[in-house]
N, CA, C and O atoms as a Tinker XYZ file with bonds, in Angstrom:
   384  protein
     1  N    137.235000  140.954000  124.051000    73     2
     2  CA   135.709000  140.265000  123.790000    64     1     3
     3  C    136.430000  138.695000  124.519000    63     2     4     5
     4  O    137.459000  138.142000  124.130000    81     3
     5  N    135.531000  138.253000  125.643000    73     3     6
     6  CA   135.739000  136.861000  126.088000    64     5     7
     7  C    134.956000  135.637000  125.112000    63     6     8     9
     8  O    133.880000  135.613000  124.515000    81     7
     9  N    136.062000  134.665000  125.280000    73     7    10
    10  CA   135.363000  133.630000  124.350000    64     9    11
    11  C    134.480000  132.282000  125.485000    63    10    12    13
    12  O    134.658000  131.824000  126.613000    81    11
    13  N    133.810000  132.144000  124.701000    73    11    14
    14  CA   132.569000  131.691000  125.323000    64    13    15
    15  C    132.990000  130.042000  125.833000    63    14    16    17
    16  O    134.075000  129.778000  125.314000    81    15
    17  N    132.596000  129.124000  126.488000    73    15    18
    18  CA   133.059000  127.573000  126.524000    64    17    19
    19  C    132.201000  126.950000  125.563000    63    18    20    21
    20  O    131.621000  127.817000  124.909000    81    19
    21  N    131.805000  125.456000  125.122000    73    19    22
    22  CA   131.207000  125.416000  124.582000    64    21    23
    23  C    129.796000  125.287000  125.433000    63    22    24    25
    24  O    129.777000  125.733000  126.580000    81    23
    25  N    128.528000  124.631000  124.827000    73    23    26
    26  CA   127.247000  124.827000  125.377000    64    25    27
    27  C    126.941000  123.266000  125.762000    63    26    28    29
    28  O    127.458000  122.241000  125.317000    81    27
    29  N    125.919000  123.445000  126.747000    73    27    30
    30  CA   125.187000  122.360000  127.252000    64    29    31
    31  C    125.002000  121.628000  125.952000    63    30    32    33
    32  O    125.823000  120.836000  125.489000    81    31
    33  N    123.512000  122.058000  125.238000    73    31    34
    34  CA   122.878000  121.422000  123.879000    64    33    35
    35  C    124.524000  121.612000  122.843000    63    34    36    37
    36  O    125.401000  122.474000  122.790000    81    35
    37  N    124.201000  119.891000  121.945000    73    35    38
    38  CA   124.948000  120.164000  120.875000    64    37    39
    39  C    124.275000  120.957000  120.047000    63    38    40    41
    40  O    123.105000  121.337000  120.044000    81    39
    41  N    125.593000  121.244000  119.026000    73    39    42
    42  CA   125.052000  122.203000  117.694000    64    41    43
    43  C    125.526000  121.671000  116.563000    63    42    44    45
    44  O    125.566000  122.326000  115.522000    81    43
    45  N    125.911000  120.500000  116.644000    73    43    46
    46  CA   126.279000  119.634000  115.613000    64    45    47
    47  C    125.161000  119.459000  114.486000    63    46    48    49
    48  O    125.618000  119.401000  113.345000    81    47
    49  N    123.827000  119.367000  114.605000    73    47    50
    50  CA   122.499000  118.801000  114.737000    64    49    51
    51  C    122.050000  117.573000  114.921000    63    50    52    53
    52  O    120.973000  117.141000  114.510000    81    51
    53  N    123.004000  116.888000  115.647000    73    51    54
    54  CA   123.289000  115.417000  115.949000    64    53    55
    55  C    121.893000  115.566000  116.750000    63    54    56    57
    56  O    121.686000  116.749000  117.023000    81    55
    57  N    120.774000  114.605000  117.249000    73    55    58
    58  CA   120.414000  114.734000  117.952000    64    57    59
    59  C    120.915000  114.269000  119.106000    63    58    60    61
    60  O    121.739000  113.386000  118.871000    81    59
    61  N    120.746000  114.524000  120.489000    73    59    62
    62  CA   121.107000  114.346000  121.711000    64    61    63
    63  C    120.259000  112.792000  121.752000    63    62    64    65
    64  O    119.429000  112.144000  121.115000    81    63
    65  N    121.440000  112.698000  123.451000    73    63    66
    66  CA   120.937000  111.019000  123.951000    64    65    67
    67  C    119.680000  111.695000  124.666000    63    66    68    69
    68  O    118.759000  110.878000  124.634000    81    67
    69  N    119.282000  112.905000  125.313000    73    67    70
    70  CA   118.121000  113.105000  125.929000    64    69    71
    71  C    116.903000  113.412000  124.907000    63    70    72    73
    72  O    115.761000  113.551000  125.344000    81    71
    73  N    117.244000  113.528000  123.312000    73    71    74
    74  CA   116.066000  113.598000  122.688000    64    73    75
    75  C    115.238000  112.395000  122.183000    63    74    76    77
    76  O    115.517000  111.385000  121.537000    81    75
    77  N    114.199000  112.859000  122.687000    73    75    78
    78  CA   112.979000  111.643000  122.161000    64    77    79
    79  C    112.927000  110.918000  120.818000    63    78    80    81
    80  O    112.511000  111.781000  120.045000    81    79
    81  N    113.110000  109.891000  120.188000    73    79    82
    82  CA   113.122000  109.635000  118.703000    64    81    83
    83  C    111.826000  108.690000  119.094000    63    82    84    85
    84  O    111.536000  108.098000  120.133000    81    83
    85  N    111.014000  108.832000  117.500000    73    83    86
    86  CA   110.146000  108.060000  117.067000    64    85    87
    87  C    110.683000  106.534000  116.934000    63    86    88    89
    88  O    111.825000  106.157000  116.672000    81    87
    89  N    109.408000  105.700000  117.217000    73    87    90
    90  CA   109.819000  104.624000  116.792000    64    89    91
    91  C    109.271000  104.397000  115.520000    63    90    92    93
    92  O    108.252000  105.080000  115.414000    81    91
    93  N    109.477000  103.790000  114.587000    73    91    94
    94  CA   109.552000  103.317000  113.096000    64    93    95
    95  C    108.056000  102.609000  113.296000    63    94    96    97
    96  O    107.742000  101.621000  113.960000    81    95
    97  N    107.351000  103.392000  112.562000    73    95    98
    98  CA   105.727000  103.126000  112.140000    64    97    99
    99  C    105.677000  101.504000  111.304000    63    98   100   101
   100  O    106.332000  101.344000  110.275000    81    99
   101  N    105.252000  100.942000  111.599000    73    99   102
   102  CA   104.949000   99.456000  110.961000    64   101   103
   103  C    103.580000   98.981000  110.917000    63   102   104   105
   104  O    102.836000   99.284000  111.850000    81   103
   105  N    103.121000   98.234000  109.896000    73   103   106
   106  CA   101.589000   98.280000  109.851000    64   105   107
   107  C    101.890000   96.393000  110.543000    63   106   108   109
   108  O    103.072000   96.048000  110.550000    81   107
   109  N    101.099000   95.601000  110.929000    73   107   110
   110  CA   101.126000   94.720000  111.524000    64   109   111
   111  C    100.820000   93.725000  110.326000    63   110   112   113
   112  O    100.223000   94.094000  109.314000    81   111
   113  N    101.212000   92.621000  110.498000    73   111   114
   114  CA   101.660000   91.239000  109.196000    64   113   115
   115  C    100.330000   90.646000  109.394000    63   114   116   117
   116  O    100.204000   90.206000  110.537000    81   115
   117  N     99.295000   90.492000  108.643000    73   115   118
   118  CA    98.765000   89.501000  108.816000    64   117   119
   119  C     98.484000   88.370000  109.282000    63   118   120   121
   120  O     98.585000   88.144000  108.076000    81   119
   121  N     98.225000   87.381000  109.805000    73   119   122
   122  CA    98.756000   86.028000  110.051000    64   121   123
   123  C     97.513000   85.087000  109.142000    63   122   124   125
   124  O     96.338000   85.345000  108.878000    81   123
   125  N     98.270000   84.071000  108.871000    73   123   126
   126  CA    97.840000   82.753000  108.081000    64   125   127
   127  C     96.746000   82.456000  108.696000    63   126   128   129
   128  O     96.784000   82.435000  109.926000    81   127
   129  N     95.817000   82.231000  108.184000    73   127   130
   130  CA    94.221000   81.625000  108.373000    64   129   131
   131  C     94.177000   82.364000  109.789000    63   130   132   133
   132  O     94.149000   81.578000  110.736000    81   131
   133  N     94.165000   83.760000  110.127000    73   131   134
   134  CA    93.886000   84.381000  111.171000    64   133   135
   135  C     91.977000   84.896000  110.919000    63   134   136   137
   136  O     91.646000   85.772000  110.120000    81   135
   137  N     90.985000   84.116000  111.792000    73   135   138
   138  CA    89.844000   84.862000  111.555000    64   137   139
   139  C     89.624000   86.424000  110.776000    63   138   140   141
   140  O     89.986000   87.267000  111.597000    81   139
   141  N     89.368000   86.795000  110.067000    73   139   142
   142  CA    88.841000   88.038000  109.511000    64   141   143
   143  C     87.809000   89.063000  110.324000    63   142   144   145
   144  O     87.945000   90.282000  110.430000    81   143
   145  N     86.763000   88.259000  110.858000    73   143   146
   146  CA    85.640000   88.554000  111.227000    64   145   147
   147  C     84.935000   87.901000  112.494000    63   146   148   149
   148  O     85.711000   87.080000  112.984000    81   147
   149  N     83.988000   87.959000  113.050000    73   147   150
   150  CA    83.219000   87.314000  114.291000    64   149   151
   151  C     83.259000   86.242000  114.327000    63   150   152   153
   152  O     82.458000   85.991000  113.426000    81   151
   153  N     83.666000   85.072000  114.774000    73   151   154
   154  CA    82.616000   83.574000  114.885000    64   153   155
   155  C     81.483000   83.749000  114.258000    63   154   156   157
   156  O     81.175000   84.934000  114.390000    81   155
   157  N     80.655000   83.149000  113.606000    73   155   158
   158  CA    79.186000   83.052000  113.267000    64   157   159
   159  C     78.235000   82.815000  114.143000    63   158   160   161
   160  O     78.652000   82.115000  115.066000    81   159
   161  N     77.235000   83.082000  114.223000    73   159   162
   162  CA    76.714000   82.762000  115.531000    64   161   163
   163  C     75.839000   81.250000  115.477000    63   162   164   165
   164  O     75.452000   81.013000  114.333000    81   163
   165  N     75.587000   80.546000  116.151000    73   163   166
   166  CA    74.811000   78.930000  115.946000    64   165   167
   167  C     73.191000   79.409000  114.854000    63   166   168   169
   168  O     72.462000   78.672000  114.190000    81   167
   169  N     73.149000   80.491000  115.020000    73   167   170
   170  CA    71.957000   79.865000  113.565000    64   169   171
   171  C     72.197000   80.357000  112.508000    63   170   172   173
   172  O     71.413000   80.181000  111.575000    81   171
   173  N     73.247000   81.046000  112.368000    73   171   174
   174  CA    73.876000   81.299000  111.240000    64   173   175
   175  C     74.633000   79.961000  110.800000    63   174   176   177
   176  O     74.256000   79.324000  109.817000    81   175
   177  N     75.703000   79.579000  111.570000    73   175   178
   178  CA    75.947000   78.264000  111.688000    64   177   179
   179  C     75.591000   77.163000  110.758000    63   178   180   181
   180  O     76.077000   76.547000  109.809000    81   179
   181  N     74.130000   77.222000  111.737000    73   179   182
   182  CA    72.601000   75.828000  111.350000    64   181   183
   183  C     72.612000   76.658000  109.456000    63   182   184   185
   184  O     72.229000   76.046000  108.459000    81   183
   185  N     72.953000   77.581000  109.452000    73   183   186
   186  CA    71.854000   78.384000  108.252000    64   185   187
   187  C     72.982000   77.705000  107.236000    63   186   188   189
   188  O     72.481000   77.081000  106.301000    81   187
   189  N     74.585000   77.742000  107.289000    73   187   190
   190  CA    75.788000   77.427000  106.544000    64   189   191
   191  C     75.908000   76.224000  106.787000    63   190   192   193
   192  O     76.867000   75.729000  106.196000    81   191
   193  N     74.951000   75.062000  107.839000    73   191   194
   194  CA    75.476000   73.999000  106.915000    64   193   195
   195  C     74.074000   73.445000  106.563000    63   194   196   197
   196  O     73.837000   72.251000  106.747000    81   195
   197  N     73.467000   73.993000  106.237000    73   195   198
   198  CA    72.224000   73.435000  105.923000    64   197   199
   199  C     71.851000   73.806000  104.794000    63   198   200   201
   200  O     70.957000   73.220000  104.183000    81   199
   201  N     72.563000   74.980000  104.276000    73   199   202
   202  CA    73.427000   75.582000  102.589000    64   201   203
   203  C     74.090000   74.622000  101.965000    63   202   204   205
   204  O     74.007000   74.398000  100.758000    81   203
   205  N     74.974000   73.836000  102.991000    73   203   206
   206  CA    76.393000   73.321000  102.470000    64   205   207
   207  C     75.511000   72.063000  101.869000    63   206   208   209
   208  O     75.591000   71.728000  100.687000    81   207
   209  N     74.545000   71.322000  102.958000    73   207   210
   210  CA    74.029000   70.053000  102.690000    64   209   211
   211  C     72.923000   70.664000  101.645000    63   210   212   213
   212  O     72.508000   69.751000  100.931000    81   211
   213  N     72.362000   71.832000  101.356000    73   211   214
   214  CA    71.340000   71.194000   99.837000    64   213   215
   215  C     72.241000   71.516000   98.816000    63   214   216   217
   216  O     72.057000   70.882000   97.776000    81   215
   217  N     73.280000   72.424000   98.814000    73   215   218
   218  CA    74.157000   72.383000   97.742000    64   217   219
   219  C     75.179000   70.758000   97.277000    63   218   220   221
   220  O     75.613000   70.367000   96.194000    81   219
   221  N     75.242000   70.204000   98.604000    73   219   222
   222  CA    75.831000   69.201000   98.305000    64   221   223
   223  C     74.776000   68.349000   97.741000    63   222   224   225
   224  O     75.153000   67.747000   96.736000    81   223
   225  N     73.360000   68.085000   98.154000    73   223   226
   226  CA    72.417000   67.107000   97.251000    64   225   227
   227  C     72.016000   67.660000   96.423000    63   226   228   229
   228  O     71.030000   67.091000   95.956000    81   227
   229  N     72.412000   69.060000   95.657000    73   227   230
   230  CA    71.851000   69.408000   94.191000    64   229   231
   231  C     73.283000   68.652000   93.577000    63   230   232   233
   232  O     73.177000   68.028000   92.521000    81   231
   233  N     74.303000   68.709000   94.107000    73   231   234
   234  CA    75.755000   68.351000   93.198000    64   233   235
   235  C     75.274000   67.090000   92.827000    63   234   236   237
   236  O     75.046000   66.892000   91.634000    81   235
   237  N     75.047000   66.050000   93.790000    73   235   238
   238  CA    74.267000   64.764000   93.570000    64   237   239
   239  C     72.969000   64.207000   92.603000    63   238   240   241
   240  O     72.676000   63.276000   91.853000    81   239
   241  N     72.478000   65.313000   93.108000    73   239   242
   242  CA    71.076000   65.174000   91.626000    64   241   243
   243  C     71.620000   65.362000   90.344000    63   242   244   245
   244  O     71.341000   64.623000   89.400000    81   243
   245  N     72.558000   66.536000   90.256000    73   243   246
   246  CA    73.116000   66.981000   89.243000    64   245   247
   247  C     74.012000   65.386000   88.747000    63   246   248   249
   248  O     73.601000   64.509000   87.987000    81   247
   249  N     74.742000   65.425000   89.164000    73   247   250
   250  CA    75.517000   64.294000   89.155000    64   249   251
   251  C     74.909000   62.727000   88.302000    63   250   252   253
   252  O     75.352000   62.077000   87.356000    81   251
   253  N     73.735000   62.579000   89.173000    73   251   254
   254  CA    72.946000   61.337000   88.474000    64   253   255
   255  C     72.264000   61.571000   87.603000    63   254   256   257
   256  O     71.941000   60.605000   86.912000    81   255
   257  N     71.652000   63.127000   87.169000    73   255   258
   258  CA    71.419000   63.549000   85.911000    64   257   259
   259  C     72.453000   63.191000   84.705000    63   258   260   261
   260  O     72.141000   62.658000   83.640000    81   259
   261  N     73.688000   63.583000   85.090000    73   259   262
   262  CA    74.531000   63.754000   84.345000    64   261   263
   263  C     74.645000   62.121000   83.574000    63   262   264   265
   264  O     74.707000   61.768000   82.396000    81   263
   265  N     74.636000   61.555000   84.567000    73   263   266
   266  CA    75.088000   59.809000   83.825000    64   265   267
   267  C     74.172000   59.475000   83.439000    63   266   268   269
   268  O     74.237000   58.624000   82.552000    81   267
   269  N     72.732000   59.987000   83.917000    73   267   270
   270  CA    71.612000   59.234000   82.966000    64   269   271
   271  C     71.537000   60.104000   81.240000    63   270   272   273
   272  O     70.935000   59.481000   80.364000    81   271
   273  N     72.107000   61.382000   80.894000    73   271   274
   274  CA    72.339000   62.110000   79.665000    64   273   275
   275  C     73.510000   61.315000   78.992000    63   274   276   277
   276  O     73.478000   61.470000   77.771000    81   275
   277  N     74.487000   60.547000   79.399000    73   275   278
   278  CA    75.445000   59.678000   79.336000    64   277   279
   279  C     74.637000   58.377000   79.226000    63   278   280   281
   280  O     74.954000   57.762000   78.208000    81   279
   281  N     74.081000   58.018000   79.656000    73   279   282
   282  CA    73.789000   56.459000   79.029000    64   281   283
   283  C     72.375000   56.717000   78.015000    63   282   284   285
   284  O     71.835000   55.743000   77.489000    81   283
   285  N     71.937000   57.879000   77.841000    73   283   286
   286  CA    71.184000   58.153000   76.984000    64   285   287
   287  C     71.557000   58.612000   75.508000    63   286   288   289
   288  O     70.843000   58.760000   74.517000    81   287
   289  N     72.787000   58.769000   75.685000    73   287   290
   290  CA    73.356000   59.252000   74.335000    64   289   291
   291  C     74.300000   58.151000   73.963000    63   290   292   293
   292  O     75.146000   58.353000   73.091000    81   291
   293  N     74.185000   56.743000   74.707000    73   291   294
   294  CA    74.426000   55.757000   74.304000    64   293   295
   295  C     76.279000   55.137000   75.068000    63   294   296   297
   296  O     76.801000   54.204000   74.459000    81   295
   297  N     76.873000   55.588000   76.019000    73   295   298
   298  CA    77.645000   55.406000   77.035000    64   297   299
   299  C     79.149000   55.635000   76.130000    63   298   300   301
   300  O     80.235000   55.158000   76.457000    81   299
   301  N     78.888000   56.453000   74.978000    73   299   302
   302  CA    80.111000   56.191000   74.231000    64   301   303
   303  C     81.295000   57.829000   74.776000    63   302   304   305
   304  O     81.109000   58.781000   75.534000    81   303
   305  N     82.229000   57.471000   74.053000    73   303   306
   306  CA    83.040000   58.798000   74.464000    64   305   307
   307  C     81.832000   60.184000   73.868000    63   306   308   309
   308  O     80.831000   60.152000   73.152000    81   307
   309  N     82.691000   61.497000   74.724000    73   307   310
   310  CA    82.176000   62.454000   74.108000    64   309   311
   311  C     82.509000   63.331000   75.108000    63   310   312   313
   312  O     83.158000   62.831000   76.027000    81   311
   313  N     82.149000   64.944000   75.221000    73   311   314
   314  CA    82.528000   65.955000   76.283000    64   313   315
   315  C     81.426000   66.004000   77.273000    63   314   316   317
   316  O     80.253000   66.287000   77.029000    81   315
   317  N     81.981000   65.674000   78.497000    73   315   318
   318  CA    80.812000   65.298000   79.931000    64   317   319
   319  C     80.760000   66.808000   80.383000    63   318   320   321
   320  O     80.713000   66.993000   81.599000    81   319
   321  N     80.761000   68.078000   79.433000    73   319   322
   322  CA    80.352000   68.687000   80.248000    64   321   323
   323  C     79.489000   69.363000   79.644000    63   322   324   325
   324  O     79.046000   70.336000   80.253000    81   323
   325  N     79.052000   69.124000   78.483000    73   323   326
   326  CA    77.430000   69.234000   77.774000    64   325   327
   327  C     76.458000   68.497000   78.492000    63   326   328   329
   328  O     75.307000   68.837000   78.767000    81   327
   329  N     77.103000   67.361000   78.786000    73   327   330
   330  CA    76.196000   66.522000   79.472000    64   329   331
   331  C     75.892000   67.147000   80.952000    63   330   332   333
   332  O     74.784000   67.105000   81.487000    81   331
   333  N     77.141000   67.774000   81.561000    73   331   334
   334  CA    76.602000   68.337000   82.844000    64   333   335
   335  C     75.827000   69.540000   82.982000    63   334   336   337
   336  O     75.277000   69.995000   83.985000    81   335
   337  N     75.891000   70.099000   81.472000    73   335   338
   338  CA    75.142000   71.559000   81.765000    64   337   339
   339  C     73.637000   70.604000   81.315000    63   338   340   341
   340  O     72.587000   71.121000   81.697000    81   339
   341  N     73.567000   69.827000   80.862000    73   339   342
   342  CA    71.815000   69.426000   80.017000    64   341   343
   343  C     71.501000   69.054000   81.990000    63   342   344   345
   344  O     70.806000   69.705000   82.771000    81   343
   345  N     72.034000   68.239000   82.159000    73   343   346
   346  CA    71.700000   67.755000   83.882000    64   345   347
   347  C     71.219000   68.782000   84.779000    63   346   348   349
   348  O     70.199000   68.606000   85.446000    81   347
   349  N     72.288000   70.456000   84.858000    73   347   350
   350  CA    71.909000   70.994000   85.563000    64   349   351
   351  C     70.577000   71.901000   85.008000    63   350   352   353
   352  O     69.742000   72.226000   85.852000    81   351
   353  N     70.470000   72.119000   84.249000    73   351   354
   354  CA    69.457000   72.634000   83.642000    64   353   355
   355  C     67.883000   71.702000   84.076000    63   354   356   357
   356  O     66.849000   72.236000   84.478000    81   355
   357  N     68.120000   70.073000   83.829000    73   355   358
   358  CA    66.946000   69.575000   84.602000    64   357   359
   359  C     66.716000   69.417000   85.636000    63   358   360   361
   360  O     65.531000   69.170000   85.858000    81   359
   361  N     67.818000   69.467000   87.041000    73   359   362
   362  CA    67.647000   69.559000   88.027000    64   361   363
   363  C     66.937000   70.858000   88.420000    63   362   364   365
   364  O     65.897000   70.926000   89.074000    81   363
   365  N     67.964000   72.330000   87.710000    73   363   366
   366  CA    66.991000   73.180000   87.865000    64   365   367
   367  C     65.775000   73.733000   87.847000    63   366   368   369
   368  O     65.131000   74.635000   88.382000    81   367
   369  N     65.659000   72.694000   86.872000    73   367   370
   370  CA    63.981000   72.883000   86.177000    64   369   371
   371  C     62.965000   72.089000   87.589000    63   370   372   373
   372  O     61.976000   72.432000   88.236000    81   371
   373  N     63.520000   71.362000   87.574000    73   371   374
   374  CA    62.616000   70.621000   88.548000    64   373   375
   375  C     62.513000   70.987000   89.929000    63   374   376   377
   376  O     61.444000   70.801000   90.511000    81   375
   377  N     63.564000   71.520000   90.564000    73   375   378
   378  CA    63.372000   72.716000   91.652000    64   377   379
   379  C     62.553000   74.122000   91.722000    63   378   380   381
   380  O     62.159000   74.652000   92.760000    81   379
   381  N     62.368000   74.651000   90.292000    73   379   382
   382  CA    61.811000   76.058000   90.236000    64   381   383
   383  C     60.248000   75.476000   90.273000    63   382   384
   384  O     59.297000   76.257000   90.247000    81   383
């Protein structure tokens, strides 16, 4: 019986140099501060500015009302949180 010589392909199970290998699958790393959405349209930008302005105006009114609560209670030491909450209630009551 004749013996055969080594075949062209590798029988060791190791991939040959002509075998295509898959590239590792990677997920993209998010870039810090990268926008997640489309930029706002000019109309929505204007709405956002107006909303921010109204929030700032409300906070100014609450701040003044809280100071008035502080003065009414005699400007003495105390917890500022109840003063602020009372001022918010006053401002929100005027807005409705």
